[in-house]
N, C-alpha and C positions, 0 to 999 in steps of 0.2 A: 905739080900742084895738088894739094889735097882735096878730095871730093868733099862738097859743102853737105851739112847735115839737113835733111828734109824733115819737116814737122807737118803731119798730115792730121785732120779731123775728118774722120770718116763717120759721117753722119746718115741716119735713116730710121726707118721704123724696125720693129722687130721683123725676123725672117727675110732679113736682106742680106745675110751671109757675112756680116762684118766680122765676127769671131774668126770664121774660116779663112776670110781674107788675110787677117793679121797673122794667124799662123803660118800660111804659106809664106808671106812675105818674111817673117822671122826665120824660117828654116831656110831662106835663101841667103842668110849671112852665116858668119861663122859662130857668132854668140849672139845671145838675145834673152831679154827678159821681158815677160808679159804678166800683168798684175790683174786679177779677177776679183769680182766683188764677192764670192762665196768660196768658202773651204769646198763645198760640194762641187762647184763648177771647176775649180782649180784641179781637183782630182780628176774630173772628166777630161779635161783638156790635157792633163798629164798622160793619161792612159792612152789619148790618141797620138801624141807626139812619141811615145814610147813605142808604138806600133811601127811607126815609121823609121825612127833613128835608134831605137834599142834603148834600153835602161842605162848603160854605161855613159850617157852623155846628157841625160836629162835629171834636172834636180826638182824636187817638189819641197817648197817651203812654206808651211802655214803656221798658225800660232802652236797647233798641237801636232804637227807632222813635219818631219825633216829628213828628207832622202836626198844626199849629196854625194854624189860619186866624185872620184878623185878627178876624172877627165871631164867633168861638167862644163857643157857648152850653152846648155838651154835652161833657164830658169823659169819654173811655173810657179806663182806666188799667189797668195791674196794680197790686196793692194797694201794693207798693213806690214805685211812681211816682206816686200821688196827690198833687196839689198841696194844701199846708195854707194856711190863712189866706185862702181865695177868698171865702168868704162866699157859697157856691152855695146855691140855693133847696132843692136835693135832694141827698142823699148816700147811697149804698148800698154795702154791703160784702158781696160773696158768698162763699160756702163759709166762713162765720165759724167753723165747728168746727176749722179749721186753727189756731186759737189754741192748740191743744194739740200742734202739730206742732213736734217738736223742733228743726228747723233754721230754720223760716221763722215758728215761732208768735208770736215776740215782735213783729213786725211787725204782725200781725193783730190781737194784743192791744192794741197801740198805738192802732189804728185803732177798735177797740170802746170803748177808754176815751176817745179824744179827738177823733175826727171826728164833726161835726155838720153838718146842714143847717140853713138858716136856717127851713125851715117843715116838713121832712120827713126823718127818718134812717130807713134800713132795714138791718137785719142778716139776711142770708139763710143758712140752714144748716139742721142736723140738730136733732131734738128733744133730743139727747143734751146741748145748750148751754143748755137752759132754765134749769136752776139757777144756772149760772156768770153766766149774762146778767141775772136776776133779781136776784143779788145785787151785780153791779158796775155796772148801768146803772140808775139811779133813773127811775122814772116810765115804764119801759118798757111797750109793748103786745104782747102774743103773739097772733099770726095762724097758725091752724094750717092745714096745706094736706094733703089726701089724695091718696094715688097714684091716678092715673087708670086704672092697669091692675095686673092680678095679676102676682105674680113667683112662680115655682115652681121648687122644686129638683129637677133629674133625675139626679143621681149622676154616676157617671163614664162617660165616652164616649172611646173612641179617635180619634186625629185624623182617620184615613181615614173614620170613621163620622159625623163632625161634620156636622150639618144645614147647609144653605145659610143665609146671612145671619147667621153667627156670627162672634164677636169672640173670640180666644184671647189671654190675657193672660199676659205674660211679665215678669219683674223685672229682666232684665239685657238687654244689647244682644246678646249671644251666645245667649242662650236665644230672644229675638225672631226672629234671623235663622235659626236652626236650624228652627223652627216654619214660618216662611214658606217656607223651602227644601221641607221636607216638603209643605207644602200645594200648592207649584207642581207637585211630580211627581204628586200624587195627585188633586188637584182644579183644576188649571189655574193656580194662582197666588193671590197674597193682597196686599191693601194694607197698609203698614206705618205706624204712626203711633206716634212717641215724642215726648216732652217736649222732647228735644234738636233735634228738626227745626225749621227755619225755618217761619213760617207759610207761606210760598209752597209749599215741599216738602209740608208737612203738607196743605195745602189741595188740592194735585194728587194727593196719594195717597188722600184722603177721596173726592176726586171719582171715582177709579177704583172705589171700593167703592159710592158712592151711585148711579152712573149703571148699575151691573149689570155691569160688564166683569169684575169678580171678585166671588165671593160670600163671601169670607172677609177678616176684618181681623185682623192681629196688631199688638198694641199693648201699652205698658207701662200703668201705672196712671195715666197721664195722661188716658185716656178718662174716668175717674171724675170729673174736674172740669168738669162742665157742657157736655161736647160732645155735641151732639145728632145722633146717627146712627141710621139704620134698622137697629137691631140686634135679632135675634129670641132669640139665645142668646148667654150669656157663659159662658166656659170658663176655669178658672183652671189654669195649667201648674204653678204652685207656690203653697204658702201662707206663704211667708216671703220677705223682701226685705232688701237692705243698705240702711240708712239713712243711710250716710255714716260711720259709727262701728262699726257690727256688724251681723250677720245676726239679725234677730228675726222672730217669727211675726205676722202680721198680725191685727190685731184685728177682731172681728166687725163693727164700724162701719165699718171700712176695707173689708172685703170687700163690704159692703153698698153702700157708695159706688161701688163697681166694678160688682157685680152688677146695680145698679139701671139700668145703662145699656140693659139688655134690656127690650123691649117700650116703644115709645114712643107717646105719646097714648092711644088707646083699645085698642091692641094689647098683649095679656099677653105677657109674656116668661118665659124660663128661664134657669137658671145651674146650673152643675156644674163638675167637674173634669176633667182629662185629662191625659196624659202621666205624669209620675212622681208627681203630686200625689196625696197620699191623699184618700180621701172625707172630706166634712166631718161634724164631730160633729153628730148629730141635732139638739141643742140649739141649736147654732150656726146650722144651716141653717134651722130654725124661727125663730129669732129675726130672721133677714134676711127671711124671708117675711112675718113680723108687725111689722116694722120696730120692734123692740123692743132697746134697747142700754143699757149701763150709761151713767150720766150722766158727762160729763167734769167732774172734781172741780180739776183743776189747770191753770191757762194758763200758757204761757210769757211771761215779761215781762222786758224790759231798760228801764233808766231813761232816760226821754226827756230829762230836764234835764240837758244835758251841760255842762261846765266847759272852757271853751276857753283859759283863762289861761295854762295850763302843760301840757306835753306829759303829765306824770305825773297831774295833775289830771283830764285827759280820761281817762285810763285808769282812774283810780280812779272817776270817775263811771259808767262803763261797768259797773263791777263792783259797784255798790251793789245790795244785796237788796231784794227788796220788802217791804213791812210787811204788806200784806193776805195773808190765809191761802189765799185762792183763787189767788193768783199764786205763781209759783216762778222762781227765776233761770234765765234761759235759759243754755244750755251756750255756750261761747266760739264765736262765729260766725266766718267766714272774714274778715269786716272788721276785727274785733277782734284776731285773731290776726296779720294783716298789720300792724296797728299797733302791735303790741308788738315784731315782729320789726324794722321800720324805726325804732323808738325805741331800738335798739341799735345802729344805724348812726351813727356819729359825725358825718358829714356831715349827714344828716338831723336829728339832734337839734340840731346847731348851727344850721341853718336855722330849725326850729321853735321859734323863741325869743320869739314874740309871739303874740297871739290870733289875728290873721288867718292867720298862718303854720300854726298848730295846726288852725285850722278848714279851711285848705286841705288839710293832709296827711289830715284825717280824710275829707274829700271823695274824694280819691286813693284812700285804703284801701277805699272802699265800691265801688270797681270790681269787679264780679263776677269769680269765677275760672272764665270760661267755658272755659279751655283745658285746666284740670284736670290740668295736666303734674306739678307738685310745688309744695308750698308755698314752698319757697326760690325757684323759678323764677318763680312769680308775685310774690313780694316784690321781686325784682330788676327785674321790669318796672314795678312801682309806683313804685320808688325812682328810676327814669330819668324817668318822667312828672313825679313830684313835684318834682325837681331842676330840669327844664326850666321848669315852670310858676313856680317860685319865683323863677328867676334871670332868664327872659326874659319872663314873663307868659303865655307860649304854649308849647305843646308843638313842638319842632322839625319844621318842615313837610317837610324833607329827609329827616328820620328816619322821620316818620310815612308819608311817601310810599313809601319803600322798603319797609316793613313791608307796606303795602297790595298793592304791585305783586308781591311775593313770594307772596303767598296767591292772587292774581288768575290762577289757572290751573285750568282744568275737566277735565284729563286725570286718570286714576287710578280706582281703584276705590272701593267704597262708603266704606271706613274712611278712606281718604285725603281723599276729599271732604267726610266728616264732620268731621274734624280742622280741614279749611281753614275749615268753615263756624263752627267753635267759635272759632277764631282772628279771623276777620273781625268776630264779635259783639263781641270786645273793641274793635276799633278803631271799630266803629259806635257803642259806648256813648261812647268817648272823643269823638267827632265830635258826639254829641248834646249833650254838656255846654256848656252858654253860657259862651263867652269862653275855652275851653280850646286852640282852635287857630285859625289864620288862614284865612280863606276857609271859614267854617264850612257855609255852603250848598252850596259846591262839594263839600267832603268828606262832607258828609251824603248828597248825591246819589251821589258816586262810592263810597262803602262800601255803600250800599243796592243799587247797580248791581252791585258784585262779589257781594253777598249773593245778589242774585237769579240771577245766572249759577250761581254754586255750588248754589244751590236747585235750579234746572232740571237742572242735571247729576246732582245726587244723586238727584232724583226719576227721571231717566232711567235711572241705574245701578240704583236700587231696582225698577224696572219691569222692566228687562232681567233681572234677577238672579231675581225673585220672581214675576214675572208672565207666565205663557205666554198672550200675547193671543190666539194662534191657537185654543187650547183653549176660553179663556174666552167668546170670541166664538162658537164652535160650540156650546158648552154652552147659551149663551143662546137661541141660534136653535132647537136641539133642544127646549129645555125650553118655548118658546114655541110650538112647532109651526109654524113659519114656513117657508116655502119656501125651500130652501138653493141659492143659485146657484153653480155650478163653472164654472171656465173653464179650457181645455187650450191652452197655446200650441203654437207649431210644433216645439217640442223635446220635447212630451210633459208639460212641468211643470203641475202641476194646483194651481190656487189656489181656495179655497172663501172667499167673502166677503172677497176680497182677500188671503187668507192662505195661503201655501205649504204644502200638505199631502202632497205626493209627487210621482211621475210616473205616466203611464200609458204602459206598454209593451204595445203591441198590443191585447189585450182583458182585460188585467190590471192592476190598481191596485196600484203598489209604494209603500208606505206611507213617510213619511219616518222613516229609521231612528233619527233623534234622539228620537223619541216612545217613551215607556215608561209603562207602568202605566195608570192612568185616562186619561192624555192619549192613549196609542195607541188605546185602546178608542172614544174620542170621535171621534178623527180617522177611525177605519175606518167607524164608523156615520155620521158626518156626509158623508164623501167619496163613500161608496158610494151614499147617497141623493142627492147631487148629481149623482153621474155616471151616472145611469141613462139620460137621454136621451143622453148622449155615446156610450154603448155602442151604441144603435141606429144613430145616424148614421154611426158608424165602421163597422159591420157591413156597412151598405149600401154604403159606399164600397169596402170591401174585396172584397164580392161581384162589383163591376163593375170591379175592378182588373184590368189586363192582366196576362198571365203573366211578362212582363219585371220586373214589380215584385215577384214571389215568387221564392224560391229555397230550396234546401236546404243544410244544412251537411254537413261530413264526419263529423258525429256524428249525422247523422239528424234535426236540427233543421230546423223550417220557418220561414223568416223573411219578413216583409213589410217591405221596405227592410231597417233596421237593428233591427226589432224582433222578437222571438220571438213567434210565434202558434200554435205547435203542434210536434210531432214525428211521425216515421215509426214505425209499429209494425209487427211482424211479421203478415203475412197468412198464409190458407191456400196461397197460390200464391207462389213466390219473386219472381215479377214482379207480382204484385199486393198490395203493402202496403197496411195500413190508415193511418189517421191519428188522432191524439190532439190536439184543440184546446186551446190555453190560453186559458180564458174563465173570468172570476170567475163564480161561482155567482149572485151578485146581477144579473148582466147579463141573466140569464132564458134559458130554454130556446130561445127563437125565435133569440136572438143566437148561442147555441152552435150550433144546427143549421145555421145559415147560414154561420158560419165553417168548420164542418166539412165541408160540402158543398163549399165553394170549394176547400180544400185537397186534397180527394180529386181533385176535377177537376184540379187542377195537377199532381199527382204522376202520375196516369193519362196524361195528355198528354205529360208529360216522358219517362216510360218508352216510350210509343208513338212519340215522335220519335227518341230517342236509340238504343233498340234495335229499330229498325224491320227491319233485316235478320234478326234472331235471331226476331222474331216472325212475319215472313214464313214462316219454317220450319215453325212450327205451322199456319200457315194453308194451307199447300201440300197440297192433297188429292191431287193426281197422285202424291206420294211415298209409296211403300209399302215394305212388307217392313223389310229391315235397315236401309236408308236412313232411313226414317221413325223406327225405334227410335233410331238413333244420333243423328237430328236432335233428338229429345226430350232425349237425353243432353247435347248442347250447350246446349239451352235450359235445363235444370236446372242448369248450370255458368256460365251467363251468358255463354256464347259463348267459354270458354277452358279446355281440358282439357289437362293434362299427358299425352303419349302414353303414358308408362309405365302409367297408371291404366286405359287402354282399349286395350292392345296387342292382346289377343286379337279384340275387337270390330272393330279396324282390319284386322286380318288377314281377317276374315270378310267385309269388304265387297268386292264385285266392282266391276269398272270402271264399270259402269252407275250402281251406287248411289253411287260416289264422284264421278261425273260429276254427278249429281242434287244432291249436296251442294255440289259447288264452284259450281254455278249461284247457289246463296245466298251465295257468297263464304267458305264454309269452306276453309280451307288445311290441308292434311296435311304438317306439318313433321316434321323428324326427332325434335324433342323436345316439341313442342306442336301440338295441334290447336286452331286459332283462327280468328277471322274478323277480318281486319285492320282493316277499318272500326270494330271495336268496341275497337281499342287506342288511339283517339284520347283526349285529356284528358277530355272531358265524359263520354262513355260510361264510361270507366274509373272517374271518380269516383262516378258513380251506381252501377257495379257493386259497388264496395268497400261502399257504404252497403248496398245490398240484401243483399250476401253476410253482412255483419256483424249484419244483422238476423236472417237464417235461422240464423245460428250462437248467437244470443243473446248476443252480446260485450257486456260491460259498457262498454268504451271501445273505439270503432271505431277501428283504424289509418287514418292519412291515405294519400292517394294521393301517389306521387312527384311531384316539381315536373315539369310538362311540358317537353318537349324534351330531356330527359337520356337518353342511351342506356344508361348505366351510373349505378347508385347503390350506396352502402354498404350491405351486407347486414347490417343491424342488427336488423330486426323479426324477433321469434320466434314470431308467430302462425302456426300451420300453415297452409299454403294461402294465405297473404297473397300471396306474390310472384307466383303464378299469376294472381290475381284483378287484381293491379297491372299485369299484361302483362310480367312479367319472370320471368327464371330466375336463382336464386342460384347464384353460382360462386366460392366461396371467401370472400373478404372483401367481394366486390362482387355486385352482380346486374346482368345485363344484360336489355336489352328482348328479347323472344322473337322479334320479326320480324327485328331486328337479328342475333340469335344464328343464325336460319336463314340469313340471307345470309353470314355469317361461315363458317357450316358449309360451304356450297357453295363459297367460297374455299379452306377448308383441305383439302377432299378432293382437291383438284389437287396437293397439296404433298407432299413426301418427308418424312414424320414420324419415319422412322428414321434417316435419314443427317442430318436436321435442315433447318431452312430459316428464313428470315428473313422478319419482318413486311413485307408490301406496303403501298405507300401506300393502296390500297383498304381494307386492313384497319383502317388507322388513320384512315381517312376516316369508314367507316361507325360506328366505336364513338366516333370523337370524342375519342380518347385520345392523350396523348403516348407515346412509346415505353416509359417505364418504366411508366406505368399500363397499357398493352397487356400488358406482361411479366407484371405482377401478375394481370391477367384471365386469361390463358392458363395460369397455374399454378393458378387456380381450377378451369379447365376440365379439368385432368388432364395438363398438358404441364409439361415440364422446360425452364426457361429458363436459357441460360447467356450471361453478360454477357462482352463483349470490347471491345477497341478496335482500331483500324486506320487507316491514313492516308485521309484523305477523298479521294474521287475527285470531280473537278469534273464537274457535268453538262455536257451537250452544248452548250446555250445559253450557259453561263458560258464554256466555252472558246471560243466562237465570239466572245464580248464580248472576251475577253483578246487574241484574235487582231486584233480590230479595233482595240484600243488600240495593240497593237504596230504596227499599219499606220499608225495616226495619229502614233505617235513617229517613224516612218520618214519620213513625209509632212514633219514639222517638220524632219528632218535633210535635207531636199533631195529625197526619194524622191518619185516619182509619186503624186498623191492617188488615194485609194481612195473610190468611190462605193458607198453602201450603199443600201438599198431606200428610205430616206427621200429620199436625193438623187434618186434615178430617179423621183420622182413617187408612189410607192406608200406603203402603210402597213405598218410592221413590227410584227409580231404576235408575240407570245412563244409558242413551241412548247408546246403542252400536254404534261405529263409528270407524273412523280412529285412534282416540286417544287411544281407547281400544285396537285396533290392534297394534299399535305402543308398548302399554305397553307390550303385549305379547312376541313381538320380543325382547324388551329390557330386559325381565324377562327370556329369554333363550329358549323359547317354540320352539321346533323343530317339524314340521310335520313329521309322519312317512310314510314310503313307502306306507303304505295302503291307505293314503290320496289321492292316484291318481286320476285324473278326470275321469269322466264316458267315456264309451267306445264311445260314439257318438262324444265327443270332439277329442278323439284319431283318429276316422275315418277322422274327418275334417282335422285334423293335416297331416295325410298320403298324402292327396291329393298333398300338396306341398312337402312332403319329397320324394314322388314316382317321382315328376317331375324333382327332382334334385336341389331343392331350398336350399340355404346355409343359407341366413339371417332368423333370427328368426321373425323379424318384417314383416308387410305388405309391399308392394311396396310404397316407398315414394312419396308423392304427392307435387306438386310445390304450393307455397303460391300465394293467389290472389293478381292481380295487384293492387287493390284499397282496401288496408286494412283500417278498421275503425279505426278513430282516438281515442285514450284513452284520456278521458277529464282529466285535470291537477286537483289534489287534492288542494283545497284552503287551505291556511295556517290557522292554527288554531287561533282563534280570541283571543286576550289578554283582558282579562276584566279588568276594571279600578281598580287601586290599585295593580296589578300584574305586576311582572317583568318578562321577559322572561325566566328567569332561573326557575321561579315557575311552568312553564307549563311542564307537563310530557312528557318526550321524549318516541317516540313511540318504540315498541319492534321490533327488526329486526332478521329475520330467513334467514337461508342459504338455497337455493334449487339448484338443478342441472337440467339442460335440457339435455336430451338425444336425440340424431340423430343418424341415420345410417351412419358409415363413408364411406360408398361406395364400390362399387366393381371396378375392373380394367375395364376401358372404352371398350376395347374389347369385352365384354360379354353382353352389352346393347341389340344388335340385337338378339343375342340368347335367352336372356331373354324374348324379347318381343314375339319372335316366340313360346317359350313355353307357355306363357299367351294368345296366340292366338290374338295378337295386331298386326294390318298392320304396315309395315316399312314406314317411312317417315311422321308419323303423325305430324300434325302441333302442335306447342308449346301449351300446355294447353288442347289439344283434348283428351279425354278418359283417362285422368289423374286425379288423386286426387289434390285439391288445397292444398297449402301449409298450410293454416289454416282454422279456422272455424270463421264466423260471430261472433261478441261479443254476448253472450247470449246462444250461442251453438244451434240455431234454423235455419233452411234452409230458403232462401228467398222465396218468393211467386213465382207462376207460370211464368215461362218465364226467370226466373233469373237462374244464375249458380248453379249447384248442388254442394255443400259444403260437402256432405257425406264423411266420412272418409273411407268407404267401396266401391269399385265398385260393380255393380250390379251382383247378381249370375250367369245371363245368359253371362255377359262378362267374368268372372272368370272360369267357368265350361267349360271344352272341352268335347264335345259330344262323342269324341273318347276315353275319359279317363275312364278305366274300372270301377272307383268309382262313375261315374256321376249318373248311376241309382240308386245306393244306397242313394247318397246325396239327389237326387230328391224325392226319398221315404219318407226320413227323413223329407224333407221339407213339403210334402204333409200330413204326419200324425201331424206335429205341426200345 
């Protein structure tokens, strides 16, 4: 006697092991079929069975995937794809409560009423289906399953406060993406699971969550359909959804289906709301916790007995109403809507003229609208497929190939990739239908490969956008209290556990600026913990580094190579600044002390080396009295003092005191008291930094570029130019040592009658004539521009004469032998031309080229007397100036025109005269020079000019010398008189 078939209704809430129970029962039979509500869940169950029985006996059949081995025993399918009439020993349908779903319910109801196993049938679902199943399925046995863990409602929580291992549920793609983006910023990221994802993408995203790369999952209500995940808490971001027709509130049993994913196995779970979702009604929350729901009274139904004799008959059969009160006519599904649309197309109606043609049209209309563009667009696609199948028996392979190739691209954002995945699902579905296309095996593999590529690209895009791997990895390490390993490369880039977290600059960790919020806190915590040993190793290396690796900036910063490690701060002594090290607190006090000591050693040695002449003044115990006091003034002013600031103190110094200071390199210039060795670029750069520190400046002025005699006078900080080794003169500033040399030259010139710039003047300033004129005006002179015929230098005249001789030789004259022909070497004569060439080439005299001390002594006579102008006292021009004879016009030879006569070369020159002092100072000036008041005009003064030829007149004539006699210039009471007279006698 044959064994009687059993029908079981295994009912209970989530986490009761219903699906696991059905799989075990199926594997106890030789053959079996199980229908699951989602393609994702079907793939999950398929993988489980394959692990137990191997791939050779397990088939997977969904709308877009078909894996059917020859020796198939067990079929894992979506409910829509369950094969009929196979006579399998075991049949199971999961989530049977979906019989009430407005969109897919009629398919589940059909399986409930018509699918049976030869030996056992199981319907798995909620207790709410008990009454409907009891009425519609004769002889059914009910098996109750209790939840293995407790489910508790915890109310509302903000997303940033969400506990780890939480799933947040949204009911639209936009809502899911927005939540995932927020979790990325706040918690390091989230995995994303939606029903529209391919199984490959969904599995990859679930793996991110399951292996702990992220602690949060954002999903649609797809997770309510049997997906087994390690979720501790489920939060609803909304309590309503769009069901394809309208927005509607979720029913308590639907909320329970999703909330039940929290707490797996024996672990308890919680659920609640977040975002804009209101608190659940207490009665609803309690019903979910107690698993008490209103029974399902109506099941969606569509007539399974279809008529294919005529197109209109098929439509009519699909619209038949049910007779059982438990059943309700399903709303018009997508396939019926497409059938009605195509029935109005004349060509389609003409083709669907017999039973097989009508059946074929119905099969085509059941192709799901994966693309979701529009009803008309979907109907147009189905029309092309149907016409190809009806006319050729196959879909055009060329057309099919073009559609697949157009989709096979992996670039683009998440939305673009998602659309391509939806499109490829359509062609995958077509390729899976038996007999619809040539080379079925090839195109099934090809469409599957395209879907896999798009799935991987979509997974990568989702991960890149919604998962911060760096933060998630570090959070997991910190949570597990594992040792975190940091690596620092040659450029200072820091990676922790292989993730870039920032840069190590000196002894400070500069965090990646892209991080924010919780991500930034995590990076800081993990990075500093991992960098602790690196700080100590780096401090040891720095402490032993040579001074050549350390330097200071013009803003007072201290650098180790190209990395800032500290800054200079003002100390109690201008030449003893302190240092402030840049060291993170987490590096520890030991690292801080080591870095600070090394920086202090560096700057102390740098000052001792560059300012050695200045420091020697402090250490000279033999220097006493006024000399010692003035020496300390030099130290306080870093070796440079404008003479006007210490005029009285300089006057008070006797020759012995000055000599003692000169031994240390102090030079008493007419405008500045300075030490030439400290004007070099390195001491100047350091002097400006130390001076800026003592002044408390917020921004330190920079030193002028080395090698320049003059620079634009644009700096407004008082005292800057003296510290830079310059003196401002109008629109430019000139180096003080070069100014003193220029002063020596200008004292020999007649500044009243006027003089021209000498080549030496241009050479030491490194200027063109026009630039020199501007400088002289800045120094108080008047510059008058004029032009004249250029006079050839002597060497050029000789060259022209040689050229004339050569021309004569060619005409038959005797040859002329030059120095080279005689075996000698012709050298150009040094003169003004050569000196101007040096100036043009940028030759800049060094401070060490200062004039001899005797010249300095002579200059001090005027400086001590308080003379301001550089030039000697101007003299008036003689009343009877010699006339300059006119140059005769060049004679025009017979046969020549005036245009043939060469025009003379013209040169520009400037005449410089002293611009004068205020009139009220003339009498005081005369007194200082020992001249009696009320002298008549022309008496005891220099004439304005010299006789032509530069020689004085005969005895009895007026003296035209440009300088007064020494006896008139030197004051007997002047302390320098004896010294000057002695120098004269020696000469």
